[in-house]
One Martini backbone bead per residue (centre of mass of N, CA, C, O) as a GRO file, in nm:
protein
  336
    1MET     BB    1  -0.517  -1.634   1.252
    2LYS     BB    2  -0.431  -1.831   1.487
    3MET     BB    3  -0.556  -1.915   1.791
    4ASP     BB    4  -0.286  -1.948   1.946
    5GLU     BB    5  -0.194  -1.658   1.880
    6GLN     BB    6  -0.427  -1.515   2.016
    7ARG     BB    7  -0.384  -1.628   2.299
    8ARG     BB    8  -0.099  -1.519   2.342
    9LYS     BB    9  -0.178  -1.213   2.322
   10LEU     BB   10  -0.410  -1.240   2.558
   11GLN     BB   11  -0.248  -1.329   2.780
   12GLY     BB   12  -0.328  -1.170   3.087
   13TRP     BB   13  -0.539  -0.955   2.961
   14GLN     BB   14  -0.674  -0.860   3.254
   15THR     BB   15  -0.860  -0.770   3.500
   16ARG     BB   16  -0.782  -0.606   3.844
   17SER     BB   17  -1.065  -0.477   3.868
   18LEU     BB   18  -1.404  -0.313   3.882
   19TRP     BB   19  -1.426  -0.269   3.602
   20PRO     BB   20  -1.573  -0.282   3.326
   21LEU     BB   21  -1.603  -0.419   3.043
   22SER     BB   22  -1.445  -0.399   2.743
   23ARG     BB   23  -1.368  -0.363   2.444
   24PRO     BB   24  -1.197  -0.509   2.199
   25VAL     BB   25  -0.863  -0.478   2.087
   26LEU     BB   26  -0.873  -0.752   1.981
   27ALA     BB   27  -1.015  -0.946   1.746
   28ALA     BB   28  -1.050  -1.213   1.955
   29VAL     BB   29  -1.194  -1.132   2.222
   30SER     BB   30  -1.492  -1.222   2.171
   31LEU     BB   31  -1.404  -1.527   2.157
   32LEU     BB   32  -1.247  -1.539   2.451
   33GLY     BB   33  -1.357  -1.341   2.682
   34VAL     BB   34  -1.170  -1.088   2.723
   35ALA     BB   35  -1.096  -0.840   2.948
   36LEU     BB   36  -1.032  -0.493   2.890
   37LEU     BB   37  -0.804  -0.287   3.056
   38GLY     BB   38  -0.692   0.049   3.130
   39ALA     BB   39  -0.397   0.243   3.224
   40ILE     BB   40  -0.246   0.565   3.298
   41SER     BB   41   0.099   0.646   3.386
   42VAL     BB   42   0.234   0.981   3.358
   43CYS     BB   43   0.550   1.122   3.252
   44PHE     BB   44   0.593   1.418   3.058
   45ALA     BB   45   0.829   1.533   2.827
   46GLN     BB   46   0.887   1.868   2.703
   47SER     BB   47   1.009   2.051   2.410
   48GLY     BB   48   1.197   2.213   2.211
   49MET     BB   49   1.418   2.276   1.993
   50SER     BB   50   1.713   2.124   1.910
   51GLY     BB   51   2.026   2.083   1.873
   52PRO     BB   52   2.277   1.947   1.757
   53GLY     BB   53   2.351   1.590   1.819
   54THR     BB   54   2.298   1.352   2.016
   55LEU     BB   55   2.136   1.117   2.131
   56PRO     BB   56   1.957   1.027   2.370
   57GLN     BB   57   1.981   0.907   2.660
   58GLN     BB   58   1.947   0.591   2.836
   59THR     BB   59   1.700   0.737   3.004
   60THR     BB   60   1.493   0.867   3.197
   61THR     BB   61   1.235   1.098   3.249
   62THR     BB   62   1.151   1.448   3.310
   63PRO     BB   63   0.922   1.662   3.366
   64THR     BB   64   0.845   1.953   3.164
   65PRO     BB   65   0.755   2.243   3.079
   66GLN     BB   66   0.559   2.384   2.817
   67THR     BB   67   0.614   2.599   2.560
   68ALA     BB   68   0.546   2.800   2.319
   69LYS     BB   69   0.567   2.709   1.969
   70PRO     BB   70   0.644   2.751   1.662
   71PRO     BB   71   0.645   2.656   1.367
   72LEU     BB   72   0.839   2.535   1.144
   73SER     BB   73   1.043   2.609   0.911
   74VAL     BB   74   1.185   2.505   0.629
   75ALA     BB   75   1.471   2.580   0.715
   76GLN     BB   76   1.463   2.424   0.985
   77GLU     BB   77   1.404   2.144   0.870
   78ARG     BB   78   1.670   2.119   0.687
   79VAL     BB   79   1.868   2.116   0.963
   80LEU     BB   80   1.786   1.861   1.067
   81LYS     BB   81   1.874   1.599   1.293
   82PRO     BB   82   1.921   1.318   1.422
   83GLY     BB   83   1.764   1.361   1.751
   84ASN     BB   84   1.607   1.590   1.719
   85THR     BB   85   1.383   1.830   1.870
   86PHE     BB   86   1.022   1.921   1.860
   87SER     BB   87   0.769   2.187   1.896
   88GLU     BB   88   0.460   2.364   1.754
   89CYS     BB   89   0.296   2.378   2.033
   90GLN     BB   90   0.097   2.395   2.280
   91ASN     BB   91   0.036   2.080   2.376
   92CYS     BB   92   0.237   1.939   2.191
   93PRO     BB   93   0.424   1.718   2.050
   94VAL     BB   94   0.718   1.563   2.071
   95MET     BB   95   0.974   1.548   1.828
   96VAL     BB   96   1.167   1.305   1.644
   97VAL     BB   97   1.439   1.253   1.451
   98VAL     BB   98   1.448   1.019   1.187
   99PRO     BB   99   1.630   0.833   0.998
  100ALA     BB  100   1.733   0.713   0.732
  101GLY     BB  101   1.679   0.374   0.581
  102VAL     BB  102   1.745   0.017   0.616
  103PHE     BB  103   1.530  -0.279   0.654
  104THR     BB  104   1.407  -0.573   0.814
  105MET     BB  105   1.092  -0.701   0.786
  106GLY     BB  106   1.020  -0.900   1.031
  107SER     BB  107   1.057  -1.257   1.089
  108PRO     BB  108   1.215  -1.529   1.151
  109ALA     BB  109   1.154  -1.867   1.178
  110SER     BB  110   1.349  -1.882   1.447
  111GLU     BB  111   1.166  -1.706   1.610
  112ALA     BB  112   1.039  -1.675   1.898
  113GLU     BB  113   0.685  -1.621   1.909
  114ARG     BB  114   0.600  -1.614   1.637
  115SER     BB  115   0.413  -1.516   1.348
  116GLN     BB  116   0.286  -1.553   1.030
  117ASP     BB  117   0.233  -1.231   0.988
  118GLU     BB  118   0.571  -1.187   0.972
  119SER     BB  119   0.538  -1.276   0.673
  120PRO     BB  120   0.771  -1.202   0.481
  121GLN     BB  121   1.065  -1.108   0.472
  122HIS     BB  122   1.166  -0.757   0.408
  123THR     BB  123   1.279  -0.487   0.235
  124VAL     BB  124   1.309  -0.150   0.363
  125THR     BB  125   1.287   0.193   0.249
  126ILE     BB  126   1.393   0.496   0.404
  127ALA     BB  127   1.460   0.783   0.228
  128ARG     BB  128   1.364   0.978   0.467
  129GLN     BB  129   1.345   1.176   0.702
  130PHE     BB  130   1.155   1.186   1.012
  131ALA     BB  131   0.886   1.233   1.245
  132VAL     BB  132   0.843   1.132   1.594
  133GLY     BB  133   0.692   1.064   1.866
  134GLN     BB  134   0.833   1.029   2.175
  135TYR     BB  135   0.536   0.978   2.254
  136GLU     BB  136   0.245   0.941   2.344
  137ILE     BB  137  -0.050   1.059   2.352
  138THR     BB  138  -0.203   1.271   2.572
  139PHE     BB  139  -0.445   1.401   2.762
  140ASP     BB  140  -0.357   1.691   2.740
  141GLN     BB  141  -0.351   1.694   2.429
  142TRP     BB  142  -0.640   1.607   2.382
  143ASP     BB  143  -0.780   1.832   2.557
  144ALA     BB  144  -0.677   2.064   2.380
  145CYS     BB  145  -0.842   1.987   2.137
  146VAL     BB  146  -1.122   2.011   2.266
  147ALA     BB  147  -1.090   2.310   2.368
  148ASP     BB  148  -1.045   2.396   2.045
  149GLY     BB  149  -1.282   2.218   1.886
  150GLY     BB  150  -1.182   1.931   1.867
  151CYS     BB  151  -1.231   1.586   1.849
  152ASN     BB  152  -1.551   1.603   1.862
  153GLY     BB  153  -1.559   1.647   2.184
  154TYR     BB  154  -1.405   1.400   2.286
  155ARG     BB  155  -1.394   1.245   2.626
  156PRO     BB  156  -1.209   1.028   2.756
  157VAL     BB  157  -1.161   0.807   2.979
  158ASP     BB  158  -0.921   0.735   3.265
  159MET     BB  159  -0.991   0.491   3.473
  160GLY     BB  160  -0.900   0.662   3.753
  161TRP     BB  161  -0.580   0.776   3.698
  162GLY     BB  162  -0.602   1.017   3.528
  163ARG     BB  163  -0.458   1.257   3.337
  164GLY     BB  164  -0.265   1.451   3.174
  165ASN     BB  165   0.054   1.275   3.139
  166ARG     BB  166  -0.123   1.055   3.000
  167PRO     BB  167  -0.209   0.827   2.796
  168VAL     BB  168  -0.433   0.807   2.570
  169VAL     BB  169  -0.749   0.644   2.578
  170LYS     BB  170  -1.024   0.539   2.419
  171VAL     BB  171  -0.913   0.538   2.110
  172SER     BB  172  -0.964   0.536   1.793
  173TRP     BB  173  -0.874   0.556   1.477
  174ASN     BB  174  -1.076   0.780   1.416
  175ASP     BB  175  -0.993   0.962   1.652
  176ALA     BB  176  -0.699   1.003   1.573
  177LYS     BB  177  -0.773   1.159   1.310
  178THR     BB  178  -0.890   1.409   1.455
  179TYR     BB  179  -0.632   1.499   1.591
  180ILE     BB  180  -0.458   1.527   1.337
  181ALA     BB  181  -0.633   1.740   1.200
  182TRP     BB  182  -0.593   1.952   1.419
  183LEU     BB  183  -0.280   1.965   1.419
  184ALA     BB  184  -0.251   2.043   1.120
  185GLN     BB  185  -0.418   2.306   1.140
  186LYS     BB  186  -0.253   2.448   1.371
  187THR     BB  187   0.044   2.417   1.213
  188GLY     BB  188   0.056   2.342   0.895
  189LYS     BB  189   0.125   2.032   0.919
  190PRO     BB  190   0.193   1.680   0.819
  191TYR     BB  191   0.024   1.508   1.006
  192ARG     BB  192   0.033   1.157   1.128
  193LEU     BB  193   0.047   0.841   1.100
  194LEU     BB  194   0.207   0.571   1.106
  195SER     BB  195   0.344   0.334   0.955
  196GLU     BB  196   0.424   0.012   0.995
  197ALA     BB  197   0.713   0.033   0.894
  198GLU     BB  198   0.793   0.278   1.063
  199TYR     BB  199   0.744   0.147   1.335
  200GLU     BB  200   0.951  -0.082   1.314
  201TYR     BB  201   1.192   0.096   1.252
  202ALA     BB  202   1.169   0.272   1.514
  203THR     BB  203   1.191   0.034   1.711
  204ARG     BB  204   1.465  -0.089   1.624
  205ALA     BB  205   1.695   0.117   1.569
  206GLY     BB  206   1.905  -0.097   1.408
  207THR     BB  207   1.796  -0.362   1.493
  208THR     BB  208   1.770  -0.751   1.485
  209THR     BB  209   1.636  -0.822   1.730
  210PRO     BB  210   1.352  -0.902   1.891
  211TYR     BB  211   1.445  -0.668   2.066
  212PRO     BB  212   1.555  -0.346   2.101
  213TRP     BB  213   1.778  -0.466   2.337
  214GLY     BB  214   1.749  -0.783   2.234
  215ASN     BB  215   1.690  -1.137   2.290
  216ALA     BB  216   1.555  -1.045   2.561
  217ILE     BB  217   1.345  -0.903   2.793
  218GLY     BB  218   1.443  -0.885   3.067
  219ASN     BB  219   1.465  -0.608   3.311
  220ASN     BB  220   1.295  -0.326   3.325
  221LYS     BB  221   1.223  -0.231   2.995
  222ALA     BB  222   0.911  -0.272   3.046
  223ASP     BB  223   0.547  -0.312   3.010
  224CYS     BB  224   0.434  -0.629   3.134
  225GLN     BB  225   0.390  -0.974   3.151
  226GLY     BB  226   0.718  -1.012   3.272
  227CYS     BB  227   0.924  -0.742   3.285
  228GLY     BB  228   0.992  -0.626   3.591
  229SER     BB  229   0.781  -0.421   3.677
  230GLN     BB  230   0.561  -0.237   3.880
  231TRP     BB  231   0.322  -0.257   3.637
  232ASP     BB  232   0.274  -0.538   3.590
  233ASN     BB  233  -0.040  -0.640   3.512
  234LYS     BB  234  -0.199  -0.348   3.597
  235GLN     BB  235  -0.060  -0.098   3.432
  236THR     BB  236   0.051   0.173   3.315
  237ALA     BB  237   0.325   0.357   3.260
  238PRO     BB  238   0.507   0.609   3.275
  239VAL     BB  239   0.627   0.806   3.063
  240GLY     BB  240   0.970   0.733   3.056
  241SER     BB  241   1.046   0.479   3.254
  242PHE     BB  242   1.224   0.398   3.016
  243ALA     BB  243   1.438   0.348   2.795
  244ALA     BB  244   1.548   0.453   2.518
  245ASN     BB  245   1.611   0.416   2.212
  246GLY     BB  246   1.826   0.477   1.944
  247PHE     BB  247   1.611   0.727   1.858
  248GLY     BB  248   1.462   0.847   2.126
  249LEU     BB  249   1.229   0.642   2.197
  250TYR     BB  250   0.925   0.568   2.373
  251ASP     BB  251   0.729   0.297   2.413
  252MET     BB  252   0.721   0.097   2.151
  253VAL     BB  253   0.699  -0.120   2.378
  254GLY     BB  254   0.451  -0.151   2.552
  255ASN     BB  255   0.175  -0.046   2.758
  256ILE     BB  256   0.052   0.028   2.450
  257TYR     BB  257  -0.130   0.029   2.194
  258GLU     BB  258  -0.083   0.135   1.839
  259TRP     BB  259  -0.178   0.314   1.587
  260VAL     BB  260  -0.191   0.273   1.237
  261GLU     BB  261  -0.259   0.313   0.896
  262ASP     BB  262  -0.289   0.027   0.825
  263CYS     BB  263  -0.393  -0.246   0.700
  264TYR     BB  264  -0.476  -0.566   0.762
  265HIS     BB  265  -0.260  -0.849   0.712
  266THR     BB  266  -0.161  -1.196   0.705
  267SER     BB  267   0.072  -1.076   0.524
  268TYR     BB  268   0.359  -0.951   0.315
  269ASN     BB  269   0.227  -0.996   0.057
  270GLY     BB  270   0.260  -0.696  -0.126
  271ALA     BB  271   0.423  -0.509   0.027
  272PRO     BB  272   0.568  -0.233   0.076
  273ARG     BB  273   0.922  -0.098   0.024
  274ASP     BB  274   0.892   0.240   0.115
  275GLY     BB  275   0.714   0.281   0.398
  276SER     BB  276   0.436   0.279   0.324
  277ALA     BB  277   0.111   0.250   0.341
  278TRP     BB  278  -0.122  -0.027   0.360
  279THR     BB  279  -0.456   0.049   0.223
  280THR     BB  280  -0.518  -0.219   0.105
  281GLY     BB  281  -0.810  -0.400   0.179
  282ASP     BB  282  -0.929  -0.506   0.501
  283CYS     BB  283  -1.094  -0.207   0.642
  284VAL     BB  284  -1.349  -0.299   0.785
  285PRO     BB  285  -1.562  -0.187   0.997
  286GLY     BB  286  -1.695  -0.415   1.254
  287ARG     BB  287  -1.512  -0.633   1.253
  288GLN     BB  288  -1.405  -0.934   1.463
  289PHE     BB  289  -1.128  -0.968   1.306
  290ALA     BB  290  -0.788  -0.964   1.230
  291ALA     BB  291  -0.861  -0.963   0.905
  292SER     BB  292  -0.918  -0.656   0.996
  293GLY     BB  293  -0.861  -0.340   0.968
  294ARG     BB  294  -0.615  -0.218   1.178
  295VAL     BB  295  -0.307  -0.162   1.295
  296LEU     BB  296  -0.126  -0.289   1.577
  297ARG     BB  297   0.130  -0.163   1.805
  298GLY     BB  298   0.347  -0.278   2.100
  299ALA     BB  299   0.161  -0.345   2.324
  300THR     BB  300   0.094  -0.433   2.666
  301TRP     BB  301   0.086  -0.468   3.014
  302GLY     BB  302  -0.075  -0.771   2.965
  303ASN     BB  303   0.141  -0.891   2.798
  304PRO     BB  304   0.350  -1.104   2.691
  305PRO     BB  305   0.673  -1.084   2.584
  306GLY     BB  306   0.635  -1.185   2.280
  307VAL     BB  307   0.458  -0.922   2.200
  308LEU     BB  308   0.724  -0.717   2.221
  309ARG     BB  309   0.824  -0.759   1.964
  310SER     BB  310   0.912  -0.581   1.686
  311ALA     BB  311   0.727  -0.775   1.480
  312ASP     BB  312   0.472  -0.749   1.615
  313ARG     BB  313   0.111  -0.799   1.535
  314TYR     BB  314  -0.216  -0.638   1.476
  315GLY     BB  315  -0.584  -0.614   1.481
  316GLY     BB  316  -0.843  -0.351   1.439
  317MET     BB  317  -1.103  -0.163   1.466
  318GLU     BB  318  -1.166   0.162   1.377
  319ASP     BB  319  -1.405   0.198   1.620
  320MET     BB  320  -1.224   0.117   1.852
  321ARG     BB  321  -1.258   0.140   2.209
  322ASP     BB  322  -0.979   0.127   2.443
  323SER     BB  323  -0.786   0.095   2.746
  324GLY     BB  324  -0.516  -0.020   2.554
  325VAL     BB  325  -0.542   0.233   2.344
  326GLY     BB  326  -0.344   0.435   2.119
  327PHE     BB  327  -0.107   0.700   2.013
  328ARG     BB  328   0.103   0.834   1.758
  329VAL     BB  329   0.303   1.063   1.574
  330ALA     BB  330   0.373   1.202   1.248
  331ARG     BB  331   0.614   1.358   1.005
  332ALA     BB  332   0.714   1.529   0.756
  333LEU     BB  333   1.013   1.658   0.595
  334ALA     BB  334   1.217   1.860   0.472
  335ALA     BB  335   1.455   1.856   0.261
  336PRO     BB  336   1.801   1.916   0.291
   0.00000   0.00000   0.00000
């Protein structure tokens, strides 16, 4: 990736507190000497399985207590419809059913702020509906994993903003996999990270514009440097502070970067067309450049608006723990 593209993504993502410098979330941070800090302010709403109906309204959410729910049966999975939500254990993520579909991944050459690694545009087919976390994984959910003997007992710092229903940060790609292993064992269900194609598909939610909501960044639609929110360039916003996208998912752009399963590649030449993760290539941990490691999606509270475009992408080391990075989960569903 060209240095000017790296600088654009890193622009403004600097500490405004007295916290020590963190490890780089983006591959070029060590080259640019930019200190990344992150913080999460979260109000997280969770619920059990919902009945068929329309997608969630485009409004912010209010936290509600979560009660224990058993894992879904195969029969229950088969009757799920797009927009339905479910949760399969106490302090487990609320999942939203995302429909099958076809979309164009990447950005056109005419799109402002684009990077070369968003090319070439290509058609991707998501053949079956699947479930995606309505929000990022929270500290409450991570701490439940630790309390239950999972997540290697690792308790990430909260940067002084508190834990609870705030998105967990300071978790590497490897750490995310330990949470997913615990969640899969606890529920008996195939939880996993999203593939990069699934992430862009879920972010776009049927749109073809640069942003999930239109052609421009707008005002108070996300948390970034210049998004018009009260959290801009200061810290992350409470989860659900902005409107959901067309699939009923929150914070797919802005707030924090999120790990996906794929290796980072500098272009889409040879990328899968079926929505699966692209796991061949340079996934070597410990490398300090964007053309290695795993893909990060979504951008942070300190990034400029162009980095919040649905097609924007970056790479980071598998073992990188940073205060601006977290994740959300996905899982396959039984065929209807």
